[in-house]
C-alpha positions as CSV (number, residue, x, y, z in Angstrom):
1,X,93.7,112.1,72.0
2,X,96.2,109.2,72.5
3,X,96.9,107.4,69.2
4,X,98.2,103.9,70.0
5,X,99.6,102.7,66.7
6,X,103.2,102.9,65.6
7,X,106.4,101.0,65.6
8,X,108.0,100.2,68.9
9,X,105.0,101.0,71.1
10,X,105.5,104.7,70.7
11,X,102.8,107.0,71.9
12,X,101.4,109.8,69.7
13,X,99.8,112.9,71.1
14,X,97.3,114.7,69.0
15,X,94.8,117.4,69.9
16,X,91.3,118.1,68.7
17,X,90.7,119.2,65.1
18,X,94.1,118.2,64.0
19,X,95.9,120.6,66.4
20,X,98.7,119.0,68.4
21,X,98.6,119.7,72.1
22,X,102.4,119.9,72.3
23,X,103.5,123.4,73.0
24,X,106.8,122.8,71.3
25,X,110.2,122.2,72.6
26,X,112.2,125.4,72.8
27,X,109.8,127.2,70.5
28,X,109.7,124.4,67.9
29,X,106.7,122.2,67.4
30,X,107.1,118.5,68.1
31,X,104.9,117.6,65.3
32,X,102.6,119.3,62.8
33,X,99.5,118.5,60.8
34,X,96.9,115.9,61.0
35,X,98.1,112.3,61.0
36,X,101.8,113.1,61.7
37,X,103.4,111.3,64.5
38,X,104.9,112.6,67.7
39,X,107.5,110.0,68.6
40,X,107.8,111.0,72.2
41,X,111.1,109.5,72.9
42,X,112.5,110.4,69.5
43,X,112.7,114.2,70.2
44,X,116.3,115.2,70.0
45,X,118.3,113.7,67.2
46,X,121.9,113.6,66.1
47,X,121.3,116.9,64.1
48,X,120.4,118.6,67.4
49,X,123.7,117.9,69.1
50,X,126.0,120.9,69.5
51,X,128.9,118.8,68.3
52,X,129.1,116.4,65.4
53,X,127.6,113.0,66.2
54,X,130.9,111.2,65.3
55,X,132.7,113.4,67.8
56,X,130.1,112.5,70.5
57,X,130.6,108.8,69.9
58,X,134.4,109.1,69.9
59,X,134.3,111.2,73.0
60,X,132.2,108.7,74.8
61,X,134.6,105.9,73.9
62,X,137.6,108.0,75.0
63,X,135.9,108.8,78.3
64,X,135.5,105.1,79.0
65,X,139.1,104.4,78.1
66,X,140.4,107.2,80.3
67,X,138.2,106.0,83.2
68,X,139.6,102.5,82.8
69,X,143.2,103.8,82.9
70,X,142.5,106.0,85.8
71,X,140.9,103.2,87.8
72,X,143.8,100.9,87.1
73,X,146.3,103.4,88.5
74,X,144.3,105.0,91.3
75,X,141.8,102.3,92.5
76,X,144.0,99.4,93.6
77,X,141.9,98.0,96.5
78,X,138.2,97.2,96.7
79,X,136.4,100.2,98.1
80,X,132.7,99.6,97.7
81,X,131.2,98.3,100.9
82,X,128.1,96.7,99.5
83,X,125.5,98.6,101.5
84,X,122.2,96.8,100.8
85,X,118.8,98.4,100.4
86,X,117.3,97.0,103.5
87,X,113.5,96.6,103.3
88,X,111.3,96.3,106.3
89,X,108.1,94.6,107.1
90,X,105.1,96.9,106.6
91,X,103.4,97.1,110.0
92,X,100.9,99.7,108.8
93,X,98.4,99.6,105.9
94,X,99.0,103.1,104.7
95,X,101.3,102.5,101.8
96,X,99.6,99.3,100.7
97,X,96.2,101.1,100.9
98,X,97.6,103.8,98.6
99,X,98.6,101.1,96.2
100,X,95.1,99.6,96.3
101,X,93.5,103.0,95.7
102,X,95.7,103.7,92.7
103,X,95.1,100.3,91.3
104,X,91.3,100.6,91.8
105,X,91.3,104.0,90.0
106,X,93.3,102.5,87.1
107,X,90.8,99.7,86.9
108,X,87.9,102.2,86.3
109,X,89.3,103.1,82.9
110,X,90.5,99.6,82.2
111,X,87.2,97.8,82.9
112,X,84.5,100.5,82.4
113,X,86.1,103.1,80.1
114,X,85.6,103.1,76.3
115,X,88.3,101.6,74.2
116,X,89.1,104.9,72.5
117,X,92.3,107.0,72.2
118,X,91.1,109.2,75.0
119,X,91.2,106.4,77.5
120,X,94.2,106.9,79.9
121,X,94.8,103.2,80.6
122,X,97.5,102.6,78.0
123,X,99.4,105.8,79.0
124,X,99.0,105.1,82.7
125,X,100.4,101.5,82.3
126,X,103.2,102.0,79.8
127,X,104.3,105.6,80.7
128,X,103.4,106.6,84.3
129,X,103.9,103.1,85.7
130,X,106.6,101.4,83.7
131,X,108.7,104.5,82.9
132,X,107.8,106.3,86.1
133,X,109.2,103.5,88.3
134,X,112.6,104.4,87.0
135,X,112.9,107.9,88.7
136,X,111.0,106.7,91.7
137,X,113.2,103.8,92.3
138,X,116.4,105.7,91.6
139,X,115.5,108.2,94.3
140,X,113.7,106.2,96.9
141,X,114.9,102.7,96.4
142,X,112.8,99.5,95.7
143,X,109.5,101.3,96.2
144,X,107.1,99.1,94.3
145,X,107.1,96.4,97.0
146,X,105.5,98.9,99.4
147,X,102.6,99.7,97.0
148,X,102.3,96.5,95.1
149,X,98.5,95.7,95.2
150,X,99.1,92.0,94.5
151,X,101.4,91.8,97.6
152,X,98.7,93.6,99.6
153,X,95.9,91.2,98.4
154,X,98.1,88.2,99.3
155,X,98.8,89.7,102.7
156,X,95.0,90.4,103.3
157,X,94.1,86.9,102.2
158,X,96.7,85.4,104.6
159,X,95.3,87.6,107.4
160,X,91.8,86.3,106.8
161,X,93.0,82.7,106.7
162,X,95.3,83.2,109.7
163,X,98.3,82.2,107.8
164,X,101.9,83.6,107.9
165,X,102.3,85.4,104.5
166,X,106.0,84.7,104.6
167,X,105.4,80.9,104.3
168,X,103.6,79.0,101.6
169,X,102.9,75.4,101.0
170,X,106.4,74.9,99.7
171,X,109.9,76.5,100.1
172,X,111.2,78.4,97.2
173,X,114.5,76.9,96.1
174,X,117.4,79.4,95.9
175,X,118.2,77.9,92.5
176,X,115.0,79.5,91.1
177,X,116.5,83.0,91.7
178,X,115.3,85.7,89.3
179,X,114.3,83.3,86.5
180,X,110.5,83.8,87.1
181,X,111.0,87.6,87.1
182,X,113.1,87.4,83.9
183,X,110.3,85.5,82.2
184,X,107.7,88.0,83.4
185,X,109.9,91.0,82.2
186,X,110.3,89.4,78.8
187,X,106.6,88.9,78.5
188,X,106.0,92.6,79.4
189,X,108.6,94.0,76.9
190,X,107.1,91.8,74.2
191,X,103.7,93.2,75.1
192,X,105.0,96.8,75.1
193,X,107.1,96.6,71.9
194,X,105.7,93.8,69.7
195,X,102.2,92.6,70.6
196,X,99.4,93.6,68.1
197,X,96.9,96.1,69.4
198,X,99.0,96.4,72.6
199,X,97.4,99.7,73.6
200,X,93.8,98.4,73.4
201,X,91.9,97.6,76.5
202,X,91.3,93.8,75.8
203,X,95.0,93.2,75.2
204,X,96.0,95.0,78.4
205,X,93.3,93.3,80.4
206,X,94.3,89.8,79.2
207,X,97.9,90.4,80.0
208,X,97.3,91.9,83.4
209,X,94.9,89.1,84.3
210,X,97.5,86.4,83.4
211,X,100.2,88.3,85.3
212,X,98.0,88.7,88.4
213,X,97.0,85.0,88.4
214,X,100.6,83.8,87.9
215,X,101.9,86.1,90.6
216,X,99.3,85.3,93.2
217,X,99.6,81.6,92.5
218,X,103.3,81.8,93.1
219,X,102.7,83.7,96.3
220,X,100.1,81.1,97.5
221,X,102.6,78.3,96.9
222,X,105.8,79.8,98.0
223,X,104.8,82.7,100.3
224,X,105.6,86.4,100.0
225,X,109.2,85.7,99.1
226,X,107.9,84.9,95.6
227,X,107.3,88.6,95.1
228,X,111.0,89.4,95.7
229,X,112.3,87.5,92.7
230,X,109.1,86.2,91.0
231,X,107.3,89.5,90.4
232,X,108.8,91.2,87.3
233,X,108.0,94.7,88.4
234,X,109.3,94.2,91.9
235,X,112.5,92.8,90.6
236,X,112.7,95.7,88.1
237,X,112.2,98.2,90.9
238,X,114.8,96.5,93.1
239,X,117.4,96.5,90.3
240,X,117.1,100.2,89.7
241,X,116.5,101.0,93.4
242,X,119.9,99.5,94.2
243,X,121.4,102.7,92.8
244,X,119.3,104.9,95.1
245,X,121.3,107.1,97.5
246,X,118.8,106.3,100.3
247,X,119.0,103.2,102.4
248,X,117.5,101.9,105.6
249,X,120.2,101.2,108.2
250,X,119.4,98.6,110.9
251,X,119.9,100.1,114.3
252,X,120.2,98.4,117.7
253,X,116.9,98.5,119.7
254,X,116.9,99.5,123.3
255,X,117.4,96.4,125.4
256,X,116.5,95.7,129.0
257,X,119.3,96.0,131.5
258,X,121.5,92.9,131.7
259,X,120.6,91.6,128.2
260,X,123.5,91.4,125.8
261,X,123.3,93.5,122.6
262,X,122.2,91.7,119.5
263,X,124.7,91.4,116.8
264,X,124.3,93.4,113.7
265,X,124.4,91.7,110.2
266,X,128.0,92.9,109.9
267,X,129.0,91.3,113.2
268,X,127.7,88.0,112.0
269,X,130.1,87.9,109.0
270,X,133.0,85.5,109.4
271,X,135.9,86.8,111.5
272,X,134.3,90.2,111.9
273,X,134.4,91.1,108.3
274,X,131.6,92.8,106.5
275,X,129.5,90.9,104.0
276,X,131.5,92.4,101.1
277,X,134.8,91.3,102.4
278,X,135.9,94.5,104.0
279,X,137.1,94.3,107.6
280,X,136.0,96.8,110.2
281,X,139.4,98.4,109.9
282,X,138.9,99.0,106.2
283,X,141.3,96.3,105.1
284,X,140.2,94.3,102.1
285,X,140.5,90.6,102.0
286,X,143.0,88.8,99.8
287,X,142.2,89.3,96.1
288,X,142.9,85.7,95.3
289,X,140.3,84.5,97.8
290,X,136.8,83.3,97.0
291,X,134.4,85.7,95.3
292,X,132.4,87.9,97.6
293,X,130.2,86.0,99.9
294,X,126.5,86.2,99.0
295,X,125.2,86.7,102.5
296,X,121.7,87.9,103.4
297,X,122.7,91.5,104.2
298,X,123.8,92.0,100.6
299,X,120.4,91.0,99.3
300,X,118.3,94.0,98.4
301,X,115.2,91.9,98.9
302,X,116.5,90.4,102.2
303,X,114.1,89.3,104.7
304,X,112.3,92.0,106.6
305,X,113.4,93.0,110.0
306,X,111.2,92.6,112.9
307,X,110.1,96.2,113.3
308,X,110.5,99.4,111.3
309,X,111.4,101.1,114.6
310,X,114.8,99.3,114.4
311,X,115.7,101.0,111.1
312,X,116.4,104.6,110.0
313,X,116.9,106.2,106.6
314,X,120.5,107.0,105.8
315,X,122.3,108.3,102.8
316,X,124.8,106.1,101.0
317,X,127.1,106.1,97.9
318,X,124.8,104.7,95.2
319,X,127.6,102.5,94.0
320,X,127.8,100.9,97.5
321,X,124.1,100.1,97.1
322,X,124.6,98.5,93.7
323,X,127.6,96.5,95.1
324,X,125.2,95.3,97.7
325,X,122.9,93.6,95.2
326,X,123.3,89.9,95.8
327,X,124.0,87.6,93.0
328,X,121.3,85.0,92.4
329,X,120.5,82.7,89.5
330,X,118.9,84.5,86.6
331,X,120.2,87.9,87.6
332,X,122.4,88.3,84.5
333,X,119.4,87.3,82.3
334,X,117.1,89.8,84.0
335,X,119.5,92.7,83.4
336,X,120.2,91.6,79.8
337,X,116.5,91.5,79.0
338,X,116.1,95.0,80.3
339,X,119.1,96.3,78.4
340,X,118.4,94.4,75.2
341,X,114.7,95.3,75.0
342,X,115.6,99.0,75.3
343,X,118.1,98.6,72.5
344,X,115.5,96.9,70.4
345,X,113.1,99.7,71.0
346,X,115.6,102.1,69.5
347,X,116.3,99.7,66.6
348,X,112.5,99.4,65.9
349,X,112.3,103.1,65.1
350,X,115.3,103.1,62.8
351,X,114.3,103.7,59.1
352,X,116.3,100.6,58.0
353,X,114.4,98.3,60.4
354,X,111.0,99.9,59.5
355,X,111.6,99.3,55.8
356,X,112.8,95.8,56.5
357,X,109.6,95.0,58.4
358,X,107.3,96.6,55.8
359,X,108.9,94.8,52.9
360,X,108.9,91.4,54.6
361,X,106.2,88.9,53.7
362,X,106.1,87.8,57.3
363,X,103.6,89.3,59.8
364,X,104.9,92.4,61.7
365,X,104.4,90.7,65.1
366,X,106.5,87.8,64.0
367,X,109.2,90.0,62.7
368,X,109.1,92.1,65.9
369,X,109.4,89.0,68.1
370,X,112.4,87.8,66.0
371,X,114.0,91.2,66.3
372,X,113.4,91.5,70.0
373,X,114.8,88.0,70.8
374,X,117.8,88.5,68.4
375,X,118.9,91.8,70.0
376,X,118.6,90.3,73.5
377,X,120.5,87.2,72.4
378,X,123.3,89.4,70.9
379,X,123.6,91.5,74.1
380,X,123.7,88.3,76.1
381,X,126.3,86.7,73.8
382,X,128.6,89.7,74.1
383,X,128.3,89.8,77.8
384,X,129.0,86.0,78.2
385,X,131.9,86.2,75.8
386,X,133.5,89.2,77.6
387,X,133.0,87.7,81.1
388,X,134.4,84.3,80.0
389,X,137.4,85.9,78.4
390,X,137.9,88.0,81.5
391,X,137.7,85.0,83.8
392,X,140.4,83.2,81.7
393,X,142.7,86.3,81.7
394,X,142.0,86.9,85.4
395,X,142.5,83.3,86.5
396,X,138.9,83.0,87.9
397,X,136.1,80.6,87.4
398,X,134.1,81.4,84.3
399,X,130.9,79.9,85.8
400,X,130.7,82.5,88.5
401,X,132.2,85.5,86.8
402,X,129.2,86.4,84.8
403,X,126.9,86.4,87.8
404,X,129.3,88.4,89.9
405,X,129.7,91.1,87.2
406,X,126.0,91.3,86.3
407,X,125.4,94.2,88.6
408,X,127.8,96.3,86.6
409,X,125.3,96.3,83.7
410,X,122.5,97.9,85.8
411,X,123.8,101.5,85.5
412,X,124.1,100.9,81.8
413,X,120.5,99.7,81.5
414,X,119.3,102.7,83.6
415,X,121.3,105.1,81.4
416,X,119.5,103.7,78.3
417,X,116.1,103.8,80.0
418,X,116.5,107.4,80.9
419,X,117.9,108.4,77.5
420,X,115.3,106.5,75.6
421,X,112.2,107.2,77.6
422,X,112.9,110.7,78.9
423,X,110.8,112.6,76.3
424,X,108.1,109.9,76.4
425,X,107.7,110.4,80.2
426,X,108.0,114.2,80.0
427,X,105.3,114.8,77.3
428,X,103.1,111.8,77.2
429,X,103.2,111.6,81.0
430,X,101.6,115.1,81.1
431,X,99.0,114.1,78.5
432,X,98.1,111.0,80.4
433,X,97.7,112.9,83.7
434,X,95.2,115.2,81.9
435,X,93.3,112.2,80.6
436,X,93.2,110.5,84.0
437,X,90.7,113.1,85.2
438,X,88.1,111.5,82.9
439,X,88.7,107.7,82.7
440,X,85.1,107.1,81.5
441,X,85.3,109.8,78.8
442,X,82.2,111.6,80.0
443,X,83.6,115.1,80.2
444,X,84.4,114.8,83.9
445,X,87.3,116.4,85.7
446,X,87.7,114.3,88.8
447,X,91.4,115.1,89.5
448,X,91.3,118.7,88.2
449,X,93.9,118.0,85.5
450,X,91.6,117.7,82.4
451,X,92.5,121.2,81.2
452,X,96.2,120.7,81.4
453,X,98.3,121.5,78.3
454,X,101.7,120.1,77.5
455,X,104.6,122.2,78.7
456,X,108.2,121.8,77.4
457,X,109.5,122.7,80.9
458,X,112.6,124.2,79.4
459,X,113.5,121.2,77.3
460,X,114.9,121.8,73.8
461,X,116.0,119.4,71.1
462,X,119.6,120.2,71.8
463,X,119.3,119.8,75.5
464,X,117.5,116.5,75.1
465,X,120.1,115.2,72.7
466,X,122.9,116.1,75.1
467,X,121.1,114.6,78.0
468,X,120.7,111.3,76.1
469,X,124.4,111.1,75.3
470,X,125.4,112.2,78.8
471,X,123.3,109.7,80.7
472,X,124.5,106.8,78.5
473,X,128.1,107.7,79.0
474,X,127.6,108.2,82.8
475,X,125.9,104.8,83.0
476,X,128.8,103.1,81.2
477,X,131.4,104.9,83.4
478,X,129.6,103.8,86.6
479,X,129.4,100.2,85.2
480,X,133.1,100.4,84.6
481,X,133.7,101.4,88.2
482,X,131.5,98.6,89.5
483,X,133.2,96.0,87.3
484,X,136.6,97.2,88.3
485,X,135.9,97.1,92.0
486,X,134.4,93.6,91.8
487,X,137.3,92.4,89.6
488,X,139.8,93.4,92.3
489,X,138.0,90.9,94.5
490,X,137.4,88.2,91.9
491,X,140.9,88.2,90.3
492,X,144.3,87.7,91.9
493,X,146.5,90.8,92.1
494,X,148.7,89.9,89.2
495,X,145.8,89.6,86.8
496,X,143.4,92.2,88.3
497,X,143.9,94.8,85.6
498,X,144.5,92.6,82.5
499,X,141.4,90.6,83.4
500,X,139.3,93.7,82.9
501,X,140.3,94.3,79.3
502,X,137.5,92.3,77.9
503,X,135.0,94.1,80.1
504,X,136.4,97.4,78.9
505,X,135.9,96.3,75.3
506,X,132.4,95.3,76.1
507,X,131.6,98.7,77.6
508,X,132.9,100.5,74.6
509,X,130.9,98.3,72.2
510,X,127.7,98.8,74.3
511,X,128.3,102.6,74.3
512,X,128.9,102.9,70.5
513,X,126.1,100.6,69.5
514,X,123.7,102.1,72.0
515,X,124.4,105.7,70.7
516,X,124.1,104.5,67.1
517,X,120.7,102.9,67.8
518,X,119.4,105.7,69.9
519,X,120.1,108.3,67.2
520,X,119.4,106.0,64.2
521,X,116.4,108.0,63.2
């Protein structure tokens, strides 16, 4: 039984006759008794750490400071090549067809299933899809564009109308950037964390209907390029997928005799340099030159190549992939919404915030909306203050510094997502898979998973707590490396290190606050 009430959109797993399905973590029950809550991403608290919590926080801050010092002495030239996550045009219907089949199966429970706790729709939407996109994108890159059913419906409609799906009635202005996706992401996190009855079928149906209509309208007007930066979930997958170690490398097709070879994207860069300012010989460009050129090859959602036969899968340094994420308007806001909403989710489970909401005379949704927007605004204010200060110390343009450094926040956001939602995905994901065999709640077992029981898979409270601290610290260290490498390009040599001091302070603040919020309960 999936109980859908609770602060912060948490999911509760309860079995029949008051017995919890959870088998326990490391021999300990996750929850006991009728009516008690299993806060799936609250397993593993500060008391479960093998070291004092204050020592963990201090160690995390020290690790960042040591990383900053080591980078200043050992990393004196830009090294990240900015290898983009090339995406190719789908010439087959296999992956889109899979996406359509999955969406149709999901719609069975959404449209025809009973609005009861045993309906898998909420778990499939909030856990398997939203949280599951994180590991899928981290491993395989921006995968959602390959399975997005709305993109497939748009492509099919254009085929019937004999229209080019890449072109709409109007051209999408580059100034639009990620702002539509940012608005869509904000709408989703509000639904997940704040909206009343957010796990009931009518609320999910209304939200998904509005999302589908908005997205398909944008695609009809501006063409398929709307999905790249207008679809919140594609943008979300693209951000995280930029950290994937897998990329598609464009190769030269076999050409007829006598025809000159086509130039690669790197060859088209000015004076033979790569899009990230690295010459073929490995020499970096002057540090006091203009910020990295935002050329098409750096864009993870760059235009598709003519044929998938001209690409091959290759391995890359994940930081090279993140450095290849092209800056666009709205990118900082998109990352800040993702980071700030995850922090608010942790805050919403803190006893202090719970008492504050309960004692307030204002409605809980209003208080939740206020809290969500306030946390996002504070995270944004800290980022803008740090980048503005860094630009002044580094003798760079403040107007462009925030956008050029926004990519350094993505590993931090991913670290928070993994730390915060790991146990939710591990335990509630298993429970949702069991419920998916019977979307109509008739006792069926269509997928053969109805009799699954929850397994701890070796997870213990101590291991979960250590994992949470570790991934947050790793995310901040990777963010520090990305910011340092980009600062070497943005700032002149004489101010390259001193200009990063505000960024280092920002990383330490995010780390300490993030750990305090995550373990606030």
